[in-house]
N, C-alpha and C positions, 0 to 999 in steps of 0.2 A: 579541440586538443589533438595533437598528432597521435596517430595510431600506427605504431611501427609494424604491426602484423596485419595491416589492412590487406585484404585480398588473399591472405594465406590460408590454405586448408591444412589443418593440423590434427593428426590422429593422436589421441592420448589413451594409453591402455590402462586397464584396471581403474577406470575413472571414478569409481565409487570408493576407493581405498587409498591409503597412504597420502600422497600429495594430490591425488586426482581431483577432488572437489575444488581445491584452491587453484590448481592449474587451469581447470576449465573456466572458472570465473574470471581469472585475470587475463587469460588468453583471449577470451571473448571481449573483454573490456578493451584489450589492445587491438581489436579489429579483426581477429582471426575467425574463420569459420571452424568451429571445434567439432571434431568427430569423437565423441566420448564413448569409448567401448568399455563395456563391463564384462565382456566375455572372458571366461577363464582361458589361460594359455598353456595348460598342462598337456593337452593332447598334441601329438606331433603335427597335425594339420591345422591346429587352431589359429596360429599366427597368420598363416597364408589366408585363411578364411576372413580374419579380421581386416587384413590389408585389402583384400579383394572387395569386401563389402564397403570399405571406405572410399574406393575409387581413387582418383588422382589426389595425391597429398604432397604438400610442400615440406612438411616436417613430420617426424614421428617422435613422440615422447614415450620412451619405454619406462613406464611407471609400474614397477613390479613390487608387490608387497608380500611379506611372509612373516608370520609371528616368529620372532627370534627365539630359538631354543636356548635354554640356560643349563645345559648338561655338562657335567665334568668331562674332561677330554677322554678319560679312561672308560667312560660309560656311553660315549657317542656310538649309537648303533649304525649299522649299514643303512637301515631304513631312514633314520633321521638325516644322515648325510645325503642320501639320494633324494629325499623329499625336498631338502633345502636347495640343492642344485637344480632340481627339476623346476622349482618355482622361480628361482632368481637368475639362473644362468642359461638353461636350455632354451628359453624363449628368444634369447638375443640372436643367435645365428639364424633361427627360423624367421624372425622379423626382418633380419637383414636380407635374407634370400628373397623375401617377398617384396620389400620396399626399395632396396638400394638400386636394383637394375634400372628402374624408371628414372630415379634421380640421376644416375650416371648418364643415362641417355640424354636427359635435359641439361646436364651439367649444372645442376642446382638442387640443393636439398639440405636438410638438417636431420640428424639423428641424435637425440639427447637421451641419455640414461640417467634416471633419478636413482643414484646409488647411495652408499652409506660410508661415513667416515669410520665406521667400525673396522673397515679394511686398512685404515691408516694408523691405528693406535691399538696396542694390545689391550684386550679385555678378558678377564677371567670368565670361564664357563661360556665362552662364545665362539668356540673353535669352528663349528660347522657354518654358522652364520657369517662370521668374519671371512672365512675362506671363500664362501660363495660371493660375498660382496667384493672381495678382492679379485676374484675371477672376472667379475663384471668390469672392474676398472682396468685390468690388464687387457681385456678384450677391446675396450674403448681405445686404449693407447695404440694397439696394433692396427685396428680397423681405421682409426683416424688417419694414420700416415698413409694407409693404402688408398683411402678415398680422397685424400687431399688433391691429387692430380686431376680428379674428376670434378673438382669444385663442389664436393659434398663434405660438409663439416660434421664430424662425429665427436661428441664430447660428453662429459659426465659431470653431474653435481654429486659430490660425496658429502652427505649431510648427516648431522646428528643434532640432537637438542633443537629440533625444529618442530613447532606446534603442528601436530597432525593427529587425526583420530585413531590411527593404527598403532602408533608406538607411544604416544603421549596423550591418552584420553584424559578427560577431566578428572577422573578419580585418581589417576597417577599424579597429575599436576597438583592436586589438592593435598597429597600426602606430605606431611612435614619432613619425612626422611628424604623424599625426592627434592623438596625445596632446599634442604641443607646441601644435598649433593650438587644441585645446580649452582649454588653460591660457591661451593668448594672447587668444583671442577671446570666450570665454564667462566672464562674471564668476562664475558659479556654480562654475566649475572642474571640472565633471563633466557627463556627460549627465543630463538629466532622466530619471528612471526611467519605464519604460512604465506601471507601476502608478500612479505619481503623475499622469501625464497622463490615464490612463483614469478615475481617480477624479474628476478635474475634469470630464471628459466626462459621467460619470454624474450629477454634480451638475447640469450644464446640461440634462440630460434629465429632471430630477426636478421635482416641483411647487414646490420651493424656488426655482427659477430662472424663475418665471413673469414676472418684472419685466424681463428682458433683451430688447431689441429690436434686431435687426440688428447685434449686437455682434461685434467681432473681438478675440479674446483671445490675445495672444502667450503661448506656453508654450515658452520657449527659453533658460532659464537666464540671462536678461539680455542675450542677444545683440542683441535690439532692445528698446527701452523703451516703445514706443508701447502 
């Protein structure tokens, strides 16, 4: 069977959370040499350390997870706001500074952000999380057009209602109220499979996706149509 990522060295951050396990499995199946980092990225120098330890990489998948706060907007504290942005936004420029120069020099590379569709549709009691996920997508769009002349593709998947252990663990999926919400809000009528999502991520990291520039792709079963 063809392996579109054959020979590619791909770094996946927070590989033990969010989409990390599925990404690692599918990317390896697609022929990639996966560098699965589980190192936290909160410290200012952590991203540079992770990239340096990985060595030469053809693609970087910024898989960043953070438990979404459900705080009313008038009760969001400075600490909550800063913690959310520290986990989801601050690592991106640090990873870029560490990984993009080598890709630019080679005139080849992929940088994929596993983001959230929470940035594309209003949700109550989700201000800090939605704002941070929105910042990720705005960053991708800006950096994508900046990197395009260097033949480096920077894109994002904006997902929701995708099967993963961080946001939709088994106990959530088994809850009848969640099952009703799924039927009510998601046209697909089910969670997007982790493998389905990871296969699309693998495509975006493959040579077949060289034409995409700063794109944000919703993967959410129709929850948002953008």
